[in-house]
Structures are given as structure tokens and as C-alpha cells.
C-alpha positions as semicolon CSV with decimal commas, in nm:
position;residue;x (nm);y (nm);z (nm)
1;X;-0,005;0,000;-0,009
2;X;0,277;0,250;0,092
3;X;0,451;0,203;-0,251
4;X;0,114;0,284;-0,424
5;X;0,078;0,596;-0,231
6;X;0,419;0,694;-0,311
7;X;0,374;0,622;-0,682
8;X;0,055;0,823;-0,679
9;X;0,206;1,125;-0,501
10;X;0,487;1,105;-0,761
11;X;0,237;1,131;-1,046
12;X;0,068;1,417;-0,891
13;X;0,396;1,592;-0,852
14;X;0,480;1,525;-1,219
15;X;0,136;1,650;-1,335
16;X;0,168;1,948;-1,120
17;X;0,518;2,022;-1,272
18;X;0,372;1,970;-1,627
19;X;0,081;2,206;-1,561
20;X;0,318;2,469;-1,413
21;X;0,541;2,457;-1,718
22;X;0,249;2,469;-1,950
23;X;0,124;2,783;-1,783
24;X;0,487;2,941;-1,804
25;X;0,507;2,863;-2,172
26;X;0,157;3,021;-2,229
27;X;0,240;3,335;-2,013
28;X;0,559;3,398;-2,228
29;X;0,405;3,356;-2,563
30;X;0,219;3,652;-2,754
31;X;-0,151;3,614;-2,807
32;X;-0,082;3,664;-3,170
33;X;0,241;3,488;-3,243
34;X;0,393;3,526;-3,582
35;X;0,651;3,286;-3,737
36;X;0,896;3,571;-3,801
37;X;0,903;3,685;-3,440
38;X;1,248;3,731;-3,298
39;X;1,284;3,686;-2,920
40;X;1,568;3,865;-2,731
41;X;1,603;3,641;-2,432
42;X;1,813;3,699;-2,122
43;X;1,815;3,621;-1,750
44;X;1,719;3,942;-1,564
45;X;1,972;4,206;-1,541
46;X;2,189;4,077;-1,808
47;X;2,199;4,402;-1,995
48;X;1,890;4,346;-2,201
49;X;1,763;4,692;-2,159
50;X;2,083;4,851;-2,301
51;X;2,075;4,597;-2,584
52;X;1,708;4,677;-2,649
53;X;1,805;5,052;-2,688
54;X;2,095;4,976;-2,928
55;X;1,868;4,752;-3,151
56;X;1,561;5,009;-3,134
57;X;1,793;5,295;-3,224
58;X;1,945;5,111;-3,525
59;X;1,596;5,002;-3,645
60;X;1,462;5,366;-3,625
61;X;1,759;5,497;-3,825
62;X;1,731;5,211;-4,075
63;X;1,355;5,299;-4,119
64;X;1,434;5,662;-4,188
65;X;1,302;5,799;-3,856
66;X;1,612;6,012;-3,775
67;X;1,424;6,237;-3,542
68;X;1,289;5,952;-3,334
69;X;1,499;5,780;-3,066
70;X;1,446;5,490;-2,809
71;X;1,357;5,603;-2,476
72;X;1,236;5,425;-2,145
73;X;0,879;5,563;-2,225
74;X;0,854;5,421;-2,578
75;X;1,095;5,125;-2,568
76;X;0,789;4,881;-2,513
77;X;0,661;5,001;-2,861
78;X;0,993;4,934;-3,025
79;X;1,104;4,609;-2,834
80;X;0,800;4,497;-2,650
81;X;0,838;4,296;-2,321
82;X;0,635;3,989;-2,324
83;X;0,619;3,981;-1,944
84;X;0,439;4,337;-1,946
85;X;0,188;4,276;-2,244
86;X;0,100;3,971;-2,446
87;X;-0,124;4,151;-2,680
88;X;0,137;4,293;-2,917
89;X;0,088;4,509;-3,209
90;X;0,262;4,475;-3,534
91;X;0,618;4,601;-3,568
92;X;0,611;4,976;-3,543
93;X;0,921;5,038;-3,755
94;X;0,989;4,922;-4,105
95;X;1,315;4,772;-4,022
96;X;1,415;4,503;-3,950
97;X;1,095;4,367;-4,103
98;X;0,976;4,151;-3,806
99;X;0,900;4,194;-3,443
100;X;1,170;4,179;-3,177
101;X;1,032;4,073;-2,842
102;X;1,204;4,092;-2,515
103;X;1,177;3,784;-2,283
104;X;1,320;3,636;-1,962
105;X;1,179;3,293;-2,027
106;X;1,361;2,978;-1,980
107;X;1,367;2,739;-2,274
108;X;1,071;2,788;-2,464
109;X;0,996;2,544;-2,759
110;X;0,768;2,803;-2,918
111;X;1,053;3,057;-2,971
112;X;1,194;2,959;-3,323
113;X;1,415;3,269;-3,361
114;X;1,614;3,356;-3,067
115;X;1,904;3,586;-2,956
116;X;2,027;3,462;-2,610
117;X;2,215;3,734;-2,430
118;X;2,431;3,624;-2,147
119;X;2,640;3,812;-1,892
120;X;2,890;3,708;-1,638
121;X;2,704;3,566;-1,341
122;X;2,891;3,778;-1,081
123;X;2,766;4,088;-1,239
124;X;2,411;3,947;-1,292
125;X;2,376;3,857;-0,932
126;X;2,507;4,203;-0,804
127;X;2,286;4,398;-1,052
128;X;1,992;4,192;-0,978
129;X;2,031;4,252;-0,612
130;X;2,068;4,611;-0,625
131;X;1,768;4,645;-0,854
132;X;1,539;4,413;-0,642
133;X;1,633;4,572;-0,311
134;X;1,598;4,935;-0,448
135;X;1,244;4,849;-0,554
136;X;1,167;4,657;-0,224
137;X;1,123;4,324;-0,434
138;X;1,384;4,142;-0,216
139;X;1,467;4,225;0,139
140;X;1,753;3,980;0,231
141;X;2,129;4,016;0,187
142;X;2,329;3,959;-0,131
143;X;2,425;3,612;0,015
144;X;2,046;3,526;0,045
145;X;1,984;3,647;-0,304
146;X;2,261;3,427;-0,445
147;X;2,124;3,123;-0,262
148;X;1,765;3,184;-0,363
149;X;1,641;2,912;-0,600
150;X;1,428;3,137;-0,800
151;X;1,660;3,444;-0,813
152;X;2,009;3,328;-0,750
153;X;2,297;3,145;-0,909
154;X;2,119;2,819;-0,942
155;X;1,838;2,994;-1,134
156;X;2,093;3,162;-1,360
157;X;2,253;2,815;-1,437
158;X;1,921;2,645;-1,514
159;X;1,814;2,935;-1,746
160;X;2,131;2,944;-1,947
161;X;2,185;2,577;-1,946
162;X;1,829;2,520;-2,042
163;X;1,883;2,733;-2,368
164;X;2,225;2,593;-2,450
165;X;2,116;2,234;-2,403
166;X;1,771;2,239;-2,551
167;X;1,798;2,478;-2,850
168;X;1,704;2,261;-3,153
169;X;1,936;2,271;-3,460
170;X;1,636;2,368;-3,683
171;X;1,565;2,697;-3,514
172;X;1,748;3,031;-3,571
173;X;1,963;3,093;-3,270
174;X;2,253;3,337;-3,181
175;X;2,440;3,353;-2,856
176;X;2,562;3,697;-2,768
177;X;2,766;3,824;-2,463
178;X;2,691;4,152;-2,297
179;X;3,076;4,194;-2,254
180;X;3,151;4,168;-2,626
181;X;2,884;4,441;-2,699
182;X;3,058;4,666;-2,455
183;X;3,402;4,624;-2,604
184;X;3,314;4,608;-2,969
185;X;2,953;4,742;-3,010
186;X;3,012;4,838;-3,383
187;X;3,134;4,498;-3,473
188;X;2,864;4,305;-3,277
189;X;2,592;4,505;-3,420
190;X;2,709;4,486;-3,775
191;X;2,743;4,106;-3,738
192;X;2,400;4,071;-3,590
193;X;2,232;4,261;-3,868
194;X;2,425;4,066;-4,132
195;X;2,262;3,751;-3,989
196;X;1,932;3,911;-4,069
197;X;2,057;4,006;-4,417
198;X;2,065;4,377;-4,351
199;X;2,349;4,601;-4,431
200;X;2,406;4,884;-4,168
201;X;2,615;5,184;-4,235
202;X;2,890;5,300;-4,005
203;X;2,701;5,634;-3,964
204;X;2,386;5,458;-3,830
205;X;2,583;5,238;-3,598
206;X;2,773;5,536;-3,471
207;X;2,451;5,732;-3,411
208;X;2,264;5,441;-3,256
209;X;2,552;5,369;-3,020
210;X;2,572;5,733;-2,916
211;X;2,197;5,760;-2,850
212;X;2,232;5,433;-2,631
213;X;2,548;5,527;-2,432
214;X;2,572;5,558;-2,050
215;X;2,519;5,939;-2,050
216;X;2,219;5,939;-2,278
217;X;2,049;5,648;-2,092
218;X;2,114;5,808;-1,751
219;X;1,955;6,141;-1,860
220;X;1,660;5,962;-2,003
221;X;1,619;5,748;-1,690
222;X;1,604;6,074;-1,488
223;X;1,340;6,235;-1,706
224;X;1,131;5,902;-1,693
225;X;1,156;5,838;-1,332
226;X;1,087;6,200;-1,221
227;X;0,724;6,169;-1,341
228;X;0,662;5,807;-1,223
229;X;0,530;5,779;-0,868
230;X;0,676;5,428;-0,821
231;X;1,013;5,521;-0,955
232;X;1,087;5,878;-0,833
233;X;1,442;5,901;-0,700
234;X;1,524;5,558;-0,832
235;X;1,853;5,520;-1,017
236;X;1,971;5,205;-1,198
237;X;2,170;5,321;-1,505
238;X;2,524;5,390;-1,381
239;X;2,627;5,746;-1,356
240;X;2,996;5,654;-1,446
241;X;3,180;5,379;-1,602
242;X;3,282;5,107;-1,376
243;X;3,394;4,748;-1,417
244;X;3,322;4,641;-1,060
245;X;2,993;4,464;-0,958
246;X;2,710;4,685;-0,853
247;X;2,757;4,582;-0,492
248;X;3,027;4,434;-0,270
249;X;3,073;4,066;-0,311
250;X;3,304;3,885;-0,068
251;X;3,577;3,650;-0,191
252;X;3,370;3,365;-0,038
253;X;3,055;3,455;-0,220
254;X;3,252;3,530;-0,538
255;X;3,388;3,166;-0,518
256;X;3,046;3,031;-0,433
257;X;2,906;3,184;-0,760
258;X;3,194;3,082;-0,978
259;X;3,208;2,727;-0,843
260;X;2,821;2,679;-0,911
261;X;2,844;2,845;-1,266
262;X;3,177;2,707;-1,385
263;X;3,030;2,435;-1,606
264;X;2,830;2,712;-1,790
265;X;3,083;2,999;-1,767
266;X;3,350;2,772;-1,928
267;X;3,111;2,699;-2,220
268;X;3,038;3,071;-2,261
269;X;3,408;3,156;-2,284
270;X;3,452;3,329;-1,942
271;X;3,752;3,278;-1,750
272;X;3,724;3,143;-1,390
273;X;4,092;3,152;-1,294
274;X;4,318;3,450;-1,282
275;X;4,189;3,793;-1,366
276;X;3,830;3,743;-1,521
277;X;3,756;3,897;-1,844
278;X;3,455;4,075;-1,716
279;X;3,697;4,311;-1,525
280;X;3,861;4,421;-1,844
281;X;3,761;4,661;-2,117
282;X;3,520;4,950;-2,069
283;X;3,290;5,001;-1,782
284;X;2,938;4,866;-1,761
285;X;2,623;5,066;-1,858
286;X;2,396;4,901;-1,612
């Protein structure tokens, strides 16, 4: 009898997990999906807002809209966030010719065109902690955050490994690193648009990069937050270039993050010994 009860409970757990995953897949799919939709996927605080600004500004310029630029107020029109609204309109710019949709979803079989943006997990954890505590979404310590199964380093590993391990060969998929865009934004943007069969001039890339730099985004954030009752006084875009994590991370916690993430960071080309490559190059934007 005991083994029958155990098997029944196991079936219920499996069914519950299936139902939960089905709900997650539905919640991260547009109500009006189109086969040409491109999903810009990232674990939270991986730099996806900055990349969205870069892409949106390039798309506006390619579409001949020189007087229009991406802002925090209109970015959802240009690169919609599936977690904010599933009822999406058609693309609002002529270029690139399809919708680019931002998502934090784990592996999703319904996403058949994917840009997976990754960032070194030490900076992801620090940035996520600063953001979440500033908005009172998390009240523990940075150590608590790293150990949290839904927000911390194990969640980052599951999210990233899920996409790396499950992406099917027949889908359109591109892995991109935040750090590469920081050090060589022009080259990375050009390569990305070449994938889409679009030639982008040096002038457009230069203008889009300037409109999306730290100074421009910080000024835009200040304007946007000043009139928003939930964000008044909130600052997330860095006010100066800095290669250090957004908050103090002890050597012990740093080692914990690196040890847990090592199987993934090595696959992504991040160094885990000596001076890590995320501490080289220009300072971070967010």
C-alpha cells in the first residue's frame, strides 16, 4: 500500500510540474504569435535593456526615422516586453521587417528565432540584487539572493543551460555576450544585422551607439523616473563607467558563484581563474 501511495504522489507531482510549465509557456508567448517573431532572451539584469536600446535605435534609423529615438517611455513600442503585455501590435518600424520581443523565459519550444544574451553571473547577481532591493522586491542580503532558488545562481545556471542544451538545430539561434557588445559594439551590431541580411552603415551604428550610451540612458532615466510615482528618486543606469560589480561581493561569495556556474561559464568562454575577463575593457552601462 505504501508504495502505491508513493507512486500516486509522484504522479501528482509530475502532473503539477507539467501544468506549471504549460502555464509558464503560455504566459511567455504572444497572444498573436507570428513565425517571423525574434525573441531577445536573457536572464534578468543581463544588460537586455541596453541591448534593446541599441537595436531600437538602429531600427529607427534604418527606417528613416532620424528624429525619433528610443526612450524608457517608448521602448515597449519598439522592443515589447512579453512579461508586460502579451497583446502585441505589429512592428512599429519598417526595419528589421519583423518583431523583436524581449523575454526572460527559460527554454521555450515556441521560440523559433532567438537571440540569447548572457552576462557574467557575478555581475548578474550583483545587478539583480541592487535592482530588487531598491524596488523592495527583495529584502535579504546579497548572500540570501545568491542562494535563492528562483533568483540566485542556481536559477541563472538553469536558465542558461536550458537554452544551451535544448535549442534545436532547426531553429534560428544566436548566442551573444553583453561584454562583447561593450568592448566592440560596432562589430557586434554589424554581425547581428548581417545575420538578418541587413547592411547597416557606419553612420547609423555610430549614431545608434551614441544615443544608447551611458550618458544618454542616464539622462533619459532621470526624465522618465521623475514623473513616475513608483520610480521617483530611483537610479539604476550607472552614472559613471565602472568595471566592478554593482555591490560588494566577498571573496567567499564570489567563489560560491564561480564554483556553481563554472560548467556554464566555461562553455560561454568566461575565465574562472586569474583575472576574469569581465573586469577588463570599458565600464558597464547597467
